[in-house]
KOLLUM-694260 format. One record per residue (C-alpha): residue number from 1; residue in one letter; x, y, z. Coordinates in steps of 0.001 Angstrom, whole numbers, padded with zeros to 6 digits. Example, Ala and Ser with C-alpha at 12.3 -4.5 7.8 and 13.67 -1.06 7.14 Angstrom:
  pos  code       px       py       pz
    1     a   012300  -004500   007800
    2     s   013670  -001060   007140
END
This chain:
  pos  code       px       py       pz
    1     m  -017396  -015759  -003476
    2     l  -018034  -012140  -004910
    3     y  -018509  -011166  -001466
    4     q  -015289  -012424  -000610
    5     l  -013175  -010930  -003790
    6     v  -014716  -007492  -003146
    7     n  -013844  -007656   000755
    8     l  -010231  -008812  -000776
    9     i  -009857  -006017  -002993
   10     f  -010624  -003172  -000350
   11     m  -008906  -004847   002282
   12     l  -005760  -005263  -000053
   13     l  -006192  -001251  -000966
   14     s  -006095  -000611   002822
   15     l  -002916  -002585   003504
   16     l  -001160  -000555   000748
   17     i  -002002   002901   002110
   18     f  -000806   001660   005376
   19     v   002357   000154   003763
   20     r   003187   003665   001992
   21     v   002497   005083   004813
   22     l   005138   003232   007216
   23     l   007551   003878   004181
   24     s   007102   007529   004482
   25     w   008886   007491   007608
   26     v   011903   006277   005855
   27     r   014394   007133   002733
   28     v   013156   004707   000085
   29     n   014182   004711  -003602
   30     p   011347   006557  -005574
   31     y   012577   004375  -008880
   32     n   012188   000776  -007546
   33     p   009830  -001007  -009601
   34     l   007825  -001806  -006215
   35     i   007551   001210  -004862
   36     r   006763   002976  -008045
   37     l   004018   000093  -008210
   38     l   003009   000951  -004644
   39     y   003011   004607  -005598
   40     d   001160   003947  -009104
   41     v  -002034   002389  -007362
   42     t  -002143   004515  -003923
   43     d  -001647   007713  -005762
   44     p  -005140   007977  -007630
   45     i  -006764   007298  -003920
   46     l  -004778   009937  -001973
   47     t  -004229   012579  -004261
   48     p  -008083   013947  -004157
   49     f  -007528   013921  -000306
   50     q  -004357   015772  -000294
   51     r  -005897   018423  -002442
   52     i  -008639   018735   000152
   53     i  -006787   018124   003764
   54     p  -003821   020263   003870
   55     p  -000677   018846   006046
   56     a  -001400   020293   009796
   57     g   002136   020405   011753
   58     g   003889   018711   008904
   59     l   001871   015636   009129
   60     d  -000290   014457   006300
   61     f  -003478   013134   007368
   62     s  -004797   012263   004331
   63     p  -004155   008574   004306
   64     l  -006112   008394   007474
   65     v  -008982   009992   006091
   66     a  -008724   007651   002912
   67     l  -008657   004413   004910
   68     i  -011892   005432   006944
   69     v  -013600   006198   003643
   70     i  -012466   003199   002138
   71     d  -013819   001460   005069
   72     l  -017201   002868   004657
   73     l  -017290   002196   001355
   74     r  -016160  -001571   001930
   75     r  -019023  -001753   004311
   76     l  -021771  -000418   001918
   77     v  -020648  -002283  -000908
   78     l  -020710  -005465   001092
   79     s  -023888  -004759   002723
   80     l  -025261  -004406  -000953
   81     l  -023791  -007785  -001783
END
């Protein structure tokens, strides 16, 4: 049960980051409550990576690195359970 809950949380975080990446390609209202919630959840995860990894050619690769790190953490935590 705990294994499935932890796995679900990691998968939801990954999904939210992926949705944020997709929404970055279109114009969204940053004051929309759902968009604000998305940013509030993903900013603490993405901001440290954005500080370390500068944009290359106008592309932000920090979400990709964050997704890789989240997956590695998920595997590590699930192996410990």
